[in-house]
C-alpha positions in Angstrom: 25.0 -11.3 34.1 28.5 -10.0 33.4 29.3 -6.3 32.6 30.1 -7.3 29.0 26.5 -8.5 28.6 25.2 -5.2 29.9 27.2 -3.3 27.3 25.7 -5.6 24.6 22.2 -4.7 25.8 23.1 -0.9 25.8 24.3 -1.2 22.2 21.1 -3.0 21.1 19.0 -0.3 22.8 21.0 2.4 21.0 20.5 0.6 17.7 16.8 0.2 18.1 16.5 3.9 19.0 18.2 4.7 15.8 15.7 2.5 14.0 12.8 4.3 15.6 14.1 7.6 14.3 14.1 6.1 10.8 10.6 4.6 11.0 9.2 7.8 12.4 10.8 9.9 9.7 9.4 7.5 7.0 6.0 7.6 8.5 6.0 11.4 8.4 7.1 11.5 4.8 4.4 8.9 3.8 1.7 10.8 5.7 2.7 14.0 3.9 2.6 12.3 0.5 -0.7 10.6 1.4 -2.4 13.9 2.0 -1.5 15.2 -1.5 -2.2 11.8 -3.2 -5.6 11.5 -1.5 -6.6 15.0 -2.6 -5.5 14.2 -6.2 -7.4 11.0 -6.2 -10.6 12.6 -4.9 -10.3 15.3 -7.5 -9.7 12.8 -10.3 -12.4 10.3 -9.7 -15.5 12.4 -10.6 -14.0 13.6 -13.9 -13.3 10.1 -15.3 -16.6 8.9 -13.9 -18.3 11.4 -16.2 -16.4 10.0 -19.2 -17.8 6.6 -18.5 -21.3 8.1 -18.2 -20.8 9.7 -21.6 -19.8 6.4 -23.0 -22.9 4.8 -21.7 -25.1 7.5 -23.3 -23.3 7.2 -26.6 -23.5 3.4 -26.6 -27.3 3.7 -26.1 -27.6 5.7 -29.3 -25.5 3.5 -31.6 -25.1 -0.2 -32.5 -22.3 -1.0 -30.2 -22.1 -4.6 -31.4 -20.4 -3.3 -34.6 -17.6 -1.6 -32.8 -14.2 -3.2 -32.4 -13.9 -2.3 -28.7 -16.8 -4.4 -27.6 -15.6 -7.7 -29.1 -12.8 -10.0 -27.9 -10.0 -10.1 -30.5 -8.4 -13.2 -32.2 -5.4 -13.4 -30.0 -5.6 -15.9 -27.0 -3.5 -13.5 -25.0 -4.7 -11.1 -22.3 -2.7 -8.1 -21.1 -2.5 -7.4 -17.4 -1.3 -3.9 -16.4 0.0 -4.4 -12.8 0.6 -1.2 -10.8 2.9 -1.6 -7.8 5.0 0.6 -5.7 8.6 1.6 -6.5 9.9 0.9 -3.0 9.2 -1.7 -0.3 8.7 -1.2 3.4 4.9 -1.0 2.9 3.8 -4.2 4.6 1.9 -6.6 2.3 1.0 -3.8 -0.1 2.8 -5.3 -3.2 2.7 -8.9 -2.3 -1.1 -9.0 -1.7 -1.6 -7.5 -5.2 0.8 -10.0 -6.9 -0.9 -12.9 -5.1 -4.4 -11.9 -6.3 -3.1 -11.4 -9.9 -1.3 -14.7 -10.1 -4.4 -16.5 -8.7 -6.6 -15.1 -11.5 -4.5 -15.6 -14.6 -3.5 -18.3 -17.0 0.3 -17.8 -17.0 0.8 -19.2 -20.5 -1.8 -16.9 -22.1 -1.1 -13.7 -20.2 1.2 -10.8 -21.0 2.2 -8.5 -18.1 2.9 -4.8 -18.3 4.3 -3.9 -14.9 4.3 -0.4 -13.6 6.6 0.2 -10.6 10.0 -1.2 -9.7 8.6 -3.9 -7.4 6.3 -5.3 -10.1 9.0 -5.2 -12.8 11.4 -7.1 -10.5 8.7 -9.7 -9.5 7.4 -10.6 -12.9 10.8 -10.8 -14.5 12.4 -12.9 -11.7 9.5 -15.4 -11.8 9.5 -16.1 -15.5 6.3 -14.3 -16.6 5.8 -12.9 -20.1 6.7 -9.3 -19.6 5.9 -6.6 -22.1 7.3 -3.1 -21.5 7.6 -1.8 -17.9 7.6 1.6 -16.4 9.1 2.7 -13.1 9.4 5.8 -10.9 6.3 7.4 -12.3 3.6 6.9 -9.7 4.2 10.2 -7.9 4.8 12.1 -11.2 2.0 10.6 -13.3 0.0 13.1 -15.3 -3.1 12.7 -17.6 -0.8 13.3 -20.6 1.7 10.6 -19.7 -1.2 8.2 -19.0 -2.7 9.0 -22.4 0.7 8.2 -24.2 1.0 4.9 -22.2 -2.6 3.9 -23.0 -2.2 4.8 -26.7 0.7 2.4 -27.1 -1.3 -0.4 -25.4 -4.4 0.4 -27.5 -2.4 0.2 -30.7 -1.2 -3.3 -29.8 -4.7 -4.2 -28.8 -6.0 -3.1 -32.2 -3.1 -5.1 -33.8 -4.3 -8.3 -32.0 -1.2 -8.7 -29.9 -3.7 -9.3 -27.1 -7.5 -9.5 -27.1 -8.3 -8.4 -23.5 -6.8 -5.7 -21.2 -7.1 -5.8 -17.4 -5.9 -3.2 -14.8 -4.6 -4.5 -11.5 -3.8 -2.1 -8.7 -4.4 -1.6 -5.0 -7.6 0.4 -4.3 -7.7 3.0 -1.6 -10.7 2.4 0.7 -9.4 4.3 3.7 -6.2 5.3 5.5 -6.4 1.9 7.3 -7.7 -0.2 4.5 -6.4 -1.0 1.0 -7.7 -3.7 -1.3 -6.1 -5.4 -4.4 -8.4 -4.7 -7.3 -8.6 -6.1 -10.9 -10.8 -4.3 -13.5 -11.4 -5.3 -17.1 -10.8 -2.4 -19.4 -11.3 -3.9 -22.9 -13.3 -5.3 -24.5 -16.0 -3.0 -23.2 -19.0 -4.6 -21.4 -21.8 -2.3 -20.5 -24.1 -5.0 -19.2 -27.4 -3.7 -18.1 -26.3 0.0 -18.3 -27.6 0.3 -21.9 -31.2 -0.3 -20.8 -31.2 3.1 -19.0 -31.2 5.3 -22.1 -30.8 9.0 -21.4 -33.6 11.3 -22.4 -31.2 14.2 -23.0 -31.3 15.8 -26.4 -27.7 15.8 -27.5 -26.2 16.2 -30.9 -22.8 14.7 -31.7 -20.5 15.8 -34.5 -19.8 14.3 -36.9 -21.9 11.4 -35.5 -22.3 9.3 -32.3 -20.2 6.4 -33.8 -17.2 8.6 -34.5 -17.4 10.3 -31.1 -17.6 6.9 -29.4 -14.5 5.7 -31.2 -12.6 8.8 -30.2 -13.7 8.7 -26.5 -12.5 5.1 -25.9 -8.8 6.1 -25.8 -9.7 8.9 -23.3 -11.6 6.4 -21.2 -8.6 3.9 -21.3 -6.2 6.7 -20.3 -8.5 7.8 -17.6 -8.8 4.3 -16.1 -5.0 4.0 -16.2 -4.4 7.4 -14.7 -7.0 6.9 -12.0 -5.5 3.4 -11.1 -2.1 4.9 -10.7 -3.2 7.8 -8.7 -5.3 5.6 -6.4 -2.5 3.0 -6.1 0.0 5.7 -5.1 -2.4 6.9 -2.4 -2.9 3.4 -1.1 0.8 2.8 -1.1 1.5 5.8 1.1 -1.3 4.8 3.5 0.1 1.2 3.7 3.7 2.5 4.3 2.5 4.9 6.9 0.7 2.1 8.7 3.7 -0.2 8.4 6.1 2.4 9.8 3.8 3.1 12.7 3.6 -0.6 13.4 7.4 -0.9 13.2 7.8 2.0 15.6 5.5 0.4 18.1 7.4 -2.9 17.8 10.7 -1.2 18.3 9.4 0.7 21.3 8.3 -2.6 22.9 11.7 -4.1 22.2 13.4 -1.1 24.0 11.1 -1.6 27.0 12.1 -5.3 27.1 15.8 -4.5 26.7 15.6 -1.8 29.4 14.0 -4.2 31.8 16.8 -6.8 31.1 19.4 -4.1 31.5 18.0 -3.0 34.9 17.8 -6.6 36.1 21.3 -7.2 35.0 22.5 -4.0 36.7 20.6 -4.9 39.9 22.2 -8.4 39.8 25.6 -6.9 39.5 25.1 -4.5 42.3 23.7 -7.3 44.6 26.6 -9.6 43.8 29.1 -6.8 44.5 27.5 -6.1 47.9 27.5 -9.8 48.8 31.3 -10.0 47.9 32.0 -6.9 50.1 30.0 -8.3 53.0 31.6 -11.7 52.6 35.1 -10.1 52.6 34.3 -8.1 55.7 33.0 -11.2 57.5 36.3 -13.1 56.7 
């Protein structure tokens, strides 16, 4: 191998080492964000779980079948709120969610409300019916912001723009495992939960029906906020894993290139010795 080829290998090694510095830095940033996001997720989940329990208790005390939130509306359209990341380099984090959503919807009768730059780009580029769209909010989401977003969607639900609302996001199972998830938010379906009526003596002012109607927007906002918090935690875990994998692959590439460089150098030295010996013998 010529000396020129050896210089090419050296440049490639230098380039891959620079890549390792970047992937390591991104992994550290994602790991740091993951710690904060995971703590927020763990603190949030019990609170909104209690809201759902309160809804079950209220529903057991009233005739829920007369409430607008338990019946499918007149519109044939369904709204899918799809929560993605704002940046890539997270392995299959975004693509796996989009694949699950697309497989479960009727494109002609579905309206998409994407949250995150990647989701906005995906649904617009592929000709889906997009309504709204919010980006760069995952890390900055607050219950108040989630409530305002949910209120706008609930207004259009009550106006029969769509008759069902689903939330699609990536669930955080563990640091190494994230799962695309789709949950139905409206209309409400308590299933068998209403059979387990609470024995607690609770008085509601002005009455259980009014309290139930008032708590549904809180429940919706809680589901949206919880989904965004959990999705952000899952994104950081996925990116941290992807960067760790990329660093490992780059390290293996450097090992291979170093081996090739050493072989080329040994070949060049051997060739030079042969030429010297041959010249001396002549």
